[in-house]
N, C-alpha and C positions, 0 to 999 in steps of 0.2 A: 104271841105269832105261835109260835112250836109248843108243841106238851102235852096242854089240854089237862095235865094231870092224868097222864096214863103212864105204866112205869115205860121207861127207854130199855133198853138194851146198851153194850160200848158201842155200837154199831151206830144205832140211832141219836147217843148223845155226843158222839163226834157226826150224824149231822147235822143235826143244830149249831153245834160250834161252830162248824163250817159253816151255817149258813146256805145248804142245803138241802132244795125242797126234796121230796117225795116226785113232783111230778119234772122238775129236772133233772132228774139221774136217770125216771125212766126215759127221759125220751133223749136221751145223750146215750143210757144203756141197752135200748130197747128190753128192757126188762118191765114186764108189769109193775105195777103200781101198787097191785094187792103184794104182790111179792116182797118191795122193797118195805112196806108196811111191817112184815110177818116178820122180817130179819130187823125193823126195828124196836117192834114190840116185843114180842116172843122167843124167850133165851134158849129155850130148846127146838125152834125154828131151824132148819139145815135145808140151806137151795143145793141144787145136782151144781158138780164142778162147772159145771158151761155157763150156767149162770152168776156163779161165784166168780169169774174170766171175766164175763162182761162185763161187770158192775167194780171189778178192779179195775180195767180199764178205761172205761166213763171215770171215774173218779180220779185216775192219773193226770186225764184230759183235763180235769176238771181243778187242777190244783192241789190234793189231797195228797201229803206222803205220808210215809208211813201204816202202808196199809195191813201188814203182816198180822196187828193185833187182833183185827177183824176178822182175817179170812183162815 
């Protein structure tokens, strides 16, 4: 279901391992799916701090722990 041959960042691998879809995180965080996709596939992409904070809070609500590795 996930992957489809695209390279993944550590963040992208975590999302896949946790079974969290881009759409689910987008809905929970209010961050666009395009931004989440960039974070999952482009190791050089950097989101704004406010975006990172929204994602951290959403991932915590979804039960993900140890987020310091990704942000």
